[in-house]
C-alpha positions, -999 to 999 in steps of 0.1 A, spaced: 266 135 307 299 135 287 278 113 260 251 138 258 274 170 256 294 151 226 258 143 206 246 177 211 281 194 204 278 170 167 243 184 162 249 218 164 286 213 140 258 195 114 234 225 111 261 249 107 277 229 79 246 224 69 235 263 60 273 276 52 276 262 13 278 223 21 244 222 -7 254 222 -46 244 258 -60 211 258 -76 217 277 -108 198 309 -116 171 308 -145 167 336 -165 141 345 -187 148 365 -217 130 398 -224 109 395 -255 113 431 -275 83 436 -294 88 452 -328 75 487 -336 42 493 -345 33 528 -362 3 533 -334 -30 526 -334 -45 547 -357 -79 540 -373 -71 526 -411 -100 543 -436 -123 520 -455 -127 530 -493 -142 513 -524 -140 521 -559 -168 538 -582 -162 531 -620 -162 559 -643 -153 540 -673 -141 504 -686 -115 505 -712 -108 470 -730 -72 454 -721 -55 425 -744 -67 391 -726 -29 380 -735 -15 404 -707 -6 389 -674 -2 423 -664 27 429 -636 32 463 -637 11 496 -652 18 534 -654 3 564 -672 28 588 -688 18 612 -715 -16 599 -725 -11 563 -728 -4 534 -707 28 512 -703 27 477 -694 47 446 -682 32 414 -688 50 384 -673 54 347 -678 82 328 -694 84 330 -730 57 357 -734 74 389 -706 69 421 -726 68 459 -727 45 478 -740 26 511 -749 -11 506 -749 -38 532 -763 -64 531 -732 -96 538 -752 -93 508 -768 -66 491 -759 -41 488 -788 -9 480 -786 11 507 -799 44 494 -794 55 466 -780 96 447 -770 95 413 -759 119 403 -729 145 374 -732 125 339 -728 147 333 -699 132 371 -678 96 371 -662 87 406 -661 71 422 -631 65 456 -616 76 487 -645 82 527 -631 95 558 -651 123 580 -639 131 605 -662 133 589 -698 140 555 -687 117 530 -680 129 506 -654 112 472 -658 119 442 -628 123 407 -632 111 380 -610 142 356 -598 168 366 -622 181 399 -601 178 419 -632 162 453 -640 162 461 -678 162 494 -687 142 511 -716 139 538 -737 105 555 -728 98 570 -766 112 534 -784 106 508 -761 144 498 -768 167 485 -745 196 508 -729 214 486 -703 206 464 -671 208 470 -635 214 442 -605 193 435 -574 197 407 -546 164 389 -541 128 387 -560 115 415 -575 76 421 -575 66 455 -577 83 487 -583 71 529 -586 91 557 -585 86 588 -556 110 611 -577 137 604 -555 140 567 -548 125 536 -570 102 520 -540 104 477 -543 82 453 -533 91 412 -530 57 400 -522 68 404 -481 60 436 -459 92 449 -468 96 476 -490 128 486 -503 136 523 -513 167 521 -543 188 542 -560 171 551 -595 207 548 -611 225 523 -596 197 496 -578 217 504 -546 199 500 -514 193 531 -495 168 523 -468 142 497 -459 106 503 -445 84 475 -429 46 482 -436 23 480 -408 -18 473 -413 -27 482 -374 -1 460 -349 6 434 -379 28 434 -406 11 441 -437 22 406 -460 21 400 -502 23 438 -513 27 434 -552 23 460 -576 26 496 -567 18 530 -575 36 562 -558 14 590 -556 26 622 -537 38 613 -499 16 582 -506 22 542 -521 -9 523 -533 -2 483 -533 -21 457 -546 -25 427 -519 -15 393 -539 -46 367 -544 -69 393 -528 -88 423 -543 -76 446 -516 -53 478 -527 -34 490 -495 -27 531 -492 5 537 -472 20 565 -456 54 569 -472 70 582 -445 59 555 -418 48 529 -433 19 529 -415 -16 516 -438 -40 544 -438 -68 528 -459 -78 495 -473 -95 497 -506 -119 469 -516 -120 464 -551 -139 430 -554 -167 429 -580 -153 445 -609 -153 413 -632 -183 399 -639 -186 359 -625 -181 343 -666 -150 373 -665 -132 362 -637 -135 326 -646 -112 330 -672 -90 356 -656 -60 355 -626 -57 386 -596 -61 417 -597 -28 432 -604 -21 469 -621 -25 502 -606 -16 532 -625 -27 568 -614 -43 598 -638 -35 631 -625 -52 651 -648 -83 633 -636 -73 620 -607 -85 590 -609 -68 550 -609 -69 528 -636 -69 490 -623 -69 457 -640 -50 425 -635 -32 394 -650 -55 380 -684 -85 409 -677 -107 417 -705 -106 451 -689 -90 481 -674 -109 499 -653 -107 536 -647 -123 545 -613 -123 566 -583 -119 556 -545 -148 564 -525 -162 560 -487 -171 518 -481 
C-alpha cells in the first residue's frame, strides 16, 4: 500500500514538472512581410504606331545618341570613342552645317537645350559638355555620377536616363539631383530607357535594342502609350544599321523626327492608333 502510494506520488510529480518549463523553449519562427513596390495602377496603355510623312537623308556615319529640333535645324549628339561629335544638321538634305568633335576619351550621349546652352551627356565619364547653341563652342562642363544615356529639358529640370527604369531630374545649372522617378509599364518597371524627348507634360523614350518608344506621364512615371516604330528601314538598310535611337519633336507641325544609329534616313512621322 505504501509502495503504491509512493509510485502514484512520483507519477504525479513527473506529470506536473513536464508541463511547467522542463522542456527546452522553442524559438518562434517569424515570416518577414514582403512589401510590394508602389505601382501606378492598372490604367490601359494606348497602342500606337507611326505614319511616315516624309523621309530625309541622314549621315551614315552618325551613331545617333541625342536628337533635338530647334529654330529650323536638327541638333545631334553622336557617339563612339574617337568619333563623338555635336552637330547642327539641315533636315531637308542631311547636310551637316556645323560640327565640333568631342575629346577622344568621351563617348557622346543624350542632348538637351536649356536657353542658349546645349548640354551633351557622355556615357561613362560622368561629364556633361556645355556648348553654345549658335557657335557649338564649348562653354564648360558639369559633373554627375554614373552613366549618362538620354537627356531632355522639361522647362524646369533636366530629365536623364541611364538605361535602367529610373529617370533622374537634375538642376540644369549644376546637375544636382533633384528627384528620381521609376517608370512603370503596368505593374512592372520599364527598363532600358534610352534617348528622351520632353513634350509638354509627357516624356518619350526609346527602349534600347527595340523598335518600341514609350510615352510616359512626367508626374506619375506611368507608361501611357506604347509606340511601335518597326519597319521604317528596308531589310537591306537594316543590315547596315544599328538600333532605333533619336526622337525630336517639331511643334510647328506636331510631328516627330525619328532616326537611329548609323541610319540612312530621318523619318518625319505622326502617331496613329495601332
